[in-house]
C-alpha positions as CSV (number, residue, x, y, z in Angstrom):
1,M,-39.8,-59.4,24.7
2,S,-43.3,-58.6,25.9
3,L,-42.1,-55.2,27.2
4,L,-40.6,-54.5,23.8
5,K,-43.8,-55.4,22.0
6,A,-45.8,-53.2,24.4
7,D,-43.4,-50.3,23.7
8,E,-43.8,-50.8,20.0
9,K,-47.6,-50.8,20.2
10,E,-47.5,-47.6,22.2
11,L,-45.2,-46.0,19.6
12,E,-47.6,-47.1,16.8
13,E,-50.6,-45.7,18.7
14,L,-48.7,-42.4,19.2
15,E,-47.9,-42.2,15.5
16,K,-51.5,-42.9,14.6
17,T,-52.9,-40.2,16.9
18,K,-50.1,-37.7,16.1
19,W,-52.1,-35.4,13.9
20,K,-55.2,-35.7,16.1
21,R,-53.1,-34.4,19.0
22,V,-51.7,-31.6,16.8
23,G,-55.2,-30.7,15.7
24,K,-56.5,-30.6,19.3
25,T,-53.5,-28.3,20.3
26,L,-54.3,-26.0,17.4
27,L,-57.9,-25.7,18.4
28,K,-57.1,-25.2,22.0
29,D,-54.6,-22.4,21.4
30,W,-56.1,-21.1,18.1
31,R,-55.9,-17.4,19.3
32,L,-52.1,-17.6,19.7
33,Y,-51.6,-19.3,16.3
34,T,-53.8,-16.6,14.7
35,L,-51.4,-14.0,16.1
36,L,-48.6,-16.0,14.5
37,L,-50.2,-15.8,11.0
38,P,-49.1,-12.2,10.1
39,M,-45.4,-13.1,10.8
40,L,-45.7,-16.3,8.7
41,I,-47.3,-14.4,5.8
42,F,-44.5,-11.8,6.0
43,L,-41.8,-14.5,5.9
44,V,-43.5,-16.2,2.9
45,V,-44.0,-13.0,0.9
46,F,-40.8,-11.2,1.6
47,K,-38.3,-14.0,2.4
48,Y,-39.3,-17.1,0.5
49,L,-41.1,-15.9,-2.6
50,P,-38.1,-13.7,-3.6
51,I,-36.0,-16.9,-3.8
52,Y,-37.7,-17.5,-7.1
53,G,-35.9,-14.4,-8.5
54,L,-32.5,-16.0,-7.7
55,L,-33.0,-18.2,-10.8
56,Q,-32.4,-15.2,-12.9
57,G,-28.8,-15.1,-11.7
58,F,-28.2,-18.5,-13.3
59,K,-30.1,-18.1,-16.6
60,T,-29.6,-16.1,-19.8
61,Y,-31.5,-12.8,-19.5
62,N,-34.4,-12.4,-21.8
63,S,-37.0,-9.7,-21.3
64,V,-39.6,-11.6,-23.4
65,E,-39.5,-15.0,-21.8
66,S,-40.3,-15.9,-18.2
67,V,-37.5,-16.9,-15.8
68,L,-38.5,-20.6,-16.0
69,D,-38.4,-20.6,-19.8
70,Q,-34.9,-19.0,-20.2
71,D,-31.9,-21.0,-21.0
72,W,-29.5,-22.0,-18.2
73,R,-26.2,-20.3,-18.1
74,G,-24.8,-22.0,-15.0
75,I,-22.4,-20.0,-12.8
76,A,-21.1,-17.8,-15.6
77,Y,-22.2,-14.6,-13.8
78,L,-20.6,-15.7,-10.6
79,L,-17.4,-16.4,-12.3
80,N,-17.6,-13.0,-14.0
81,I,-17.3,-11.4,-10.6
82,F,-13.9,-13.1,-10.0
83,R,-12.5,-12.3,-13.4
84,S,-9.7,-9.7,-13.4
85,G,-9.5,-6.9,-15.9
86,N,-13.3,-6.3,-15.9
87,E,-14.7,-2.9,-15.0
88,E,-17.7,-4.4,-13.3
89,T,-15.5,-6.8,-11.3
90,A,-13.3,-3.9,-10.2
91,Q,-16.4,-1.9,-9.1
92,F,-17.7,-4.9,-7.1
93,W,-14.5,-5.5,-5.2
94,V,-14.3,-1.8,-4.4
95,A,-17.8,-2.0,-3.0
96,F,-16.9,-5.3,-1.2
97,R,-13.9,-3.6,0.4
98,N,-16.0,-0.5,1.5
99,T,-18.7,-2.8,2.9
100,F,-16.2,-4.7,5.0
101,V,-14.3,-1.6,6.2
102,N,-17.4,0.3,7.1
103,S,-18.8,-2.7,9.0
104,M,-15.5,-3.3,10.8
105,Y,-15.4,0.3,11.9
106,G,-19.0,0.0,13.0
107,L,-18.1,-3.1,15.0
108,F,-15.0,-1.7,16.7
109,F,-16.4,1.8,17.4
110,G,-20.2,1.3,17.3
111,F,-20.5,-2.0,19.3
112,P,-19.1,-0.8,22.6
113,I,-21.1,2.5,22.7
114,P,-24.5,0.9,23.5
115,I,-22.9,-1.1,26.2
116,I,-21.3,2.0,27.8
117,L,-24.7,3.8,27.5
118,A,-26.4,0.9,29.3
119,L,-23.9,1.0,32.1
120,F,-24.4,4.7,32.3
121,F,-28.2,4.3,32.6
122,T,-27.8,1.8,35.4
123,E,-26.0,4.4,37.4
124,I,-28.8,7.0,37.2
125,K,-30.8,6.4,40.3
126,N,-33.5,8.9,39.6
127,G,-36.1,7.1,37.5
128,A,-37.6,10.2,35.9
129,V,-34.2,11.6,34.8
130,R,-33.2,8.2,33.5
131,S,-36.4,7.8,31.5
132,V,-35.9,11.3,29.9
133,V,-32.3,10.6,29.0
134,Q,-33.2,7.1,27.6
135,V,-36.0,8.5,25.4
136,C,-33.7,11.3,24.1
137,T,-31.2,8.6,23.0
138,Y,-33.9,6.4,21.5
139,L,-35.5,9.1,19.3
140,P,-33.0,9.1,16.4
141,K,-33.8,5.4,15.8
142,F,-37.5,6.1,15.3
143,M,-36.9,8.7,12.6
144,S,-37.2,7.6,9.0
145,T,-34.0,7.1,7.0
146,I,-34.9,10.1,4.8
147,V,-35.3,12.4,7.8
148,T,-32.0,11.2,9.3
149,A,-30.2,11.7,5.9
150,T,-31.6,15.1,5.6
151,I,-30.4,16.1,9.0
152,I,-26.9,14.8,8.2
153,I,-26.9,16.8,4.9
154,V,-28.0,20.0,6.8
155,W,-25.3,19.4,9.4
156,C,-22.7,19.0,6.7
157,R,-23.7,21.9,4.5
158,A,-26.7,24.3,4.4
159,Y,-27.9,27.1,2.2
160,T,-30.1,30.1,2.7
161,Y,-31.7,32.2,0.0
162,Q,-32.1,36.0,0.1
163,S,-33.4,37.8,-2.9
164,E,-32.6,34.9,-5.2
165,T,-29.0,34.9,-4.0
166,V,-27.5,31.8,-2.4
167,I,-25.7,32.6,0.8
168,Y,-23.4,29.8,2.0
169,E,-23.8,28.7,5.7
170,P,-21.8,25.7,6.8
171,G,-23.5,23.2,9.0
172,L,-22.3,21.8,12.4
173,L,-20.2,18.9,11.0
174,Q,-19.0,21.1,8.2
175,K,-17.7,23.7,10.8
176,W,-15.9,21.0,12.7
177,C,-14.3,19.6,9.6
178,E,-13.2,23.1,8.6
179,G,-12.0,23.9,12.1
180,L,-9.8,20.8,12.1
181,H,-8.6,21.6,8.6
182,L,-9.9,18.4,7.2
183,L,-11.2,20.3,4.2
184,K,-9.3,22.7,2.0
185,L,-10.6,26.2,2.7
186,D,-11.4,28.8,0.1
187,G,-9.5,32.0,0.6
188,E,-12.4,34.2,-0.6
189,N,-15.1,33.3,1.9
190,G,-13.0,31.4,4.5
191,H,-15.0,28.2,4.0
192,A,-14.4,25.0,2.1
193,S,-15.4,25.0,-1.5
194,I,-17.1,21.5,-1.2
195,G,-19.2,20.0,1.5
196,A,-18.0,17.3,3.9
197,L,-20.2,14.7,2.2
198,Q,-18.5,15.4,-1.1
199,S,-15.2,14.4,0.3
200,A,-14.4,10.7,-0.2
201,R,-11.9,10.9,2.7
202,L,-14.5,12.2,5.2
203,F,-17.5,10.0,4.1
204,R,-16.6,7.0,6.3
205,P,-16.1,9.0,9.5
206,I,-19.3,11.0,9.0
207,Y,-21.2,7.7,8.2
208,Q,-19.9,6.0,11.4
209,V,-20.4,9.0,13.7
210,T,-24.0,9.5,12.5
211,G,-24.6,5.8,12.7
212,I,-23.5,5.7,16.3
213,W,-25.7,8.7,17.0
214,E,-28.7,7.1,15.3
215,G,-28.5,3.6,16.8
216,S,-26.6,3.5,20.0
217,G,-29.5,4.5,22.2
218,Y,-31.9,2.0,20.8
219,G,-29.1,-0.7,20.9
220,S,-28.6,-0.1,24.6
221,I,-32.0,-1.5,25.5
222,V,-30.8,-5.2,25.4
223,Y,-27.7,-4.4,27.4
224,F,-29.6,-2.3,29.9
225,A,-32.0,-5.2,30.6
226,A,-29.0,-7.6,30.9
227,A,-27.3,-5.3,33.4
228,L,-30.5,-5.1,35.5
229,G,-30.6,-8.9,35.6
230,V,-27.4,-9.1,37.6
231,S,-28.2,-10.0,41.2
232,P,-27.8,-7.2,43.7
233,A,-26.2,-9.6,46.1
234,N,-23.2,-9.8,43.9
235,Y,-22.8,-6.0,44.1
236,E,-23.2,-6.1,47.9
237,A,-20.5,-8.8,48.2
238,A,-18.2,-6.7,45.9
239,K,-18.7,-3.6,48.1
240,I,-17.9,-5.6,51.3
241,D,-14.7,-6.7,49.6
242,G,-13.9,-3.1,49.0
243,A,-14.4,-3.0,45.2
244,S,-14.7,0.4,43.6
245,K,-17.4,1.3,41.1
246,M,-15.2,0.5,38.1
247,Q,-14.2,-2.8,39.7
248,Q,-17.8,-3.6,40.3
249,I,-18.5,-3.0,36.6
250,R,-15.5,-5.0,35.5
251,Y,-15.9,-8.0,37.9
252,V,-19.7,-8.1,38.5
253,T,-21.7,-6.3,35.7
254,L,-19.8,-7.3,32.6
255,P,-19.4,-11.0,33.6
256,G,-23.1,-11.1,34.3
257,M,-23.8,-9.8,30.8
258,T,-21.4,-12.3,29.1
259,S,-24.1,-14.4,27.4
260,T,-26.0,-11.4,26.1
261,L,-22.7,-9.8,24.8
262,A,-21.7,-13.1,23.0
263,I,-25.1,-13.5,21.3
264,M,-25.2,-9.8,20.2
265,L,-21.7,-10.0,18.9
266,I,-22.5,-13.1,16.8
267,L,-25.5,-11.4,15.3
268,R,-23.4,-8.3,14.6
269,I,-20.8,-10.3,12.9
270,G,-23.5,-11.9,10.7
271,H,-24.3,-8.4,9.5
272,I,-20.8,-7.4,8.6
273,L,-21.6,-7.5,4.9
274,S,-25.1,-6.3,5.2
275,V,-24.7,-2.5,5.2
276,G,-28.1,-1.0,4.4
277,Y,-28.3,0.8,1.1
278,E,-30.9,3.4,2.0
279,K,-28.7,5.7,4.1
280,V,-25.6,5.3,1.8
281,L,-27.8,5.9,-1.3
282,L,-29.1,9.1,0.1
283,L,-25.8,10.5,1.2
284,Y,-23.2,9.4,-1.3
285,K,-22.2,11.1,-4.6
286,E,-20.5,9.8,-7.7
287,N,-17.2,11.4,-6.6
288,T,-17.4,9.5,-3.2
289,Y,-17.9,6.0,-4.7
290,E,-14.3,5.2,-3.9
291,T,-15.1,5.0,-0.1
292,A,-18.9,5.2,0.0
293,D,-20.1,2.6,-2.5
294,V,-21.1,-0.7,-0.8
295,I,-22.4,-4.1,-2.1
296,S,-26.0,-3.1,-1.5
297,T,-25.8,0.1,-3.5
298,W,-23.8,-1.6,-6.2
299,V,-26.4,-4.4,-6.5
300,Y,-29.1,-1.7,-6.5
301,R,-27.6,0.0,-9.5
302,K,-27.1,-3.3,-11.3
303,V,-30.6,-4.6,-10.7
304,D,-32.0,-1.2,-11.8
305,T,-30.5,-2.0,-15.3
306,P,-32.3,-5.1,-16.8
307,S,-29.3,-6.4,-18.7
308,D,-27.2,-6.3,-15.4
309,Q,-29.8,-7.9,-13.2
310,P,-28.3,-11.4,-13.2
311,L,-24.9,-10.0,-12.1
312,G,-26.5,-8.0,-9.3
313,I,-28.6,-11.0,-8.2
314,V,-25.5,-13.3,-8.0
315,A,-23.6,-10.6,-6.1
316,G,-26.4,-10.4,-3.5
317,L,-26.5,-14.2,-3.2
318,L,-22.7,-14.2,-2.7
319,E,-23.0,-11.6,0.1
320,S,-25.6,-13.7,1.9
321,I,-23.5,-16.9,1.7
322,I,-20.5,-15.1,3.1
323,A,-22.7,-13.7,5.9
324,M,-24.0,-17.2,6.7
325,I,-20.4,-18.5,6.9
326,L,-19.4,-15.7,9.3
327,V,-22.4,-16.4,11.6
328,I,-21.7,-20.1,11.7
329,G,-18.0,-19.5,12.3
330,A,-18.6,-16.9,15.0
331,N,-21.1,-19.1,16.7
332,A,-18.7,-22.1,16.7
333,I,-15.9,-19.9,18.2
334,S,-18.2,-18.5,20.9
335,K,-19.5,-22.0,21.8
336,R,-15.9,-23.3,22.2
337,V,-14.6,-20.3,24.1
338,S,-17.5,-19.3,26.4
339,N,-20.0,-22.1,26.1
340,T,-22.5,-19.5,24.8
341,S,-24.0,-19.9,21.4
342,L,-26.9,-18.7,19.2
343,F,-27.7,-22.3,18.1
């Protein structure tokens, strides 16, 4: 009993001095916590304060009154998304389908490319050559979205002006599409009458190919670091056993990267419904909405119209909830299958 009482007294003393110890820790490492302040301010301003705007999705829109003074409407806007026979509902589900399809294409085709690039980089023994190649593959990621979109537009179709006369000159991607007869050619000039980006059928392939070009190099950094973390002794043992280079990659490198691959896959699944609107907004046209319009661009158009703001807000919230469920599900599956999880 005396031991129990002593333990209780120690716990009481620890509770009493808790904030003193916290204060001493903050004063001791105040420089580190000062560096943490910008991130905390960013989270509060751009992540937590916008939550206040979600109330608009559950209240009757009134441009005169503030959000707190408006009447509650419940989940009427949310239910409106699921009602059939509504034009706005049809547009939303088209955007939802396009978001899911584009993301899945990016997952199946875009996820392996950075891994392959990282394995390729590990095989370049000359450090200078490897650095140059890596920098060249990283560069597209550091260009602004507007510059990237402009390059894609030029690749798809370009114009030159001579004496106020427009002379049509197809871009690189446009030539490939015409050479593969993916576009209907005009008999007069031997070129397609529309650009590749104006074709709803070609928008997804162009979006995916340019997305891989833009992000695969930068995405390979994590996998390259994971590949370098594999012990050289494992490679030596594999060589002694007579393993070829491909067998070393299959049985040594990839198993050594398993935890990194699992974490990155979970994060990628969480972004399945988070296709950025900037690039799509700059590239798509009204005649390509059928395959190009995604949830982000649909919400952007709705929020831009005051009367449709609540519907756009609720749609964005629904997208976030689905993404959260996907992350939790992918994490649970990964934890059960490979004992590797994000949380």
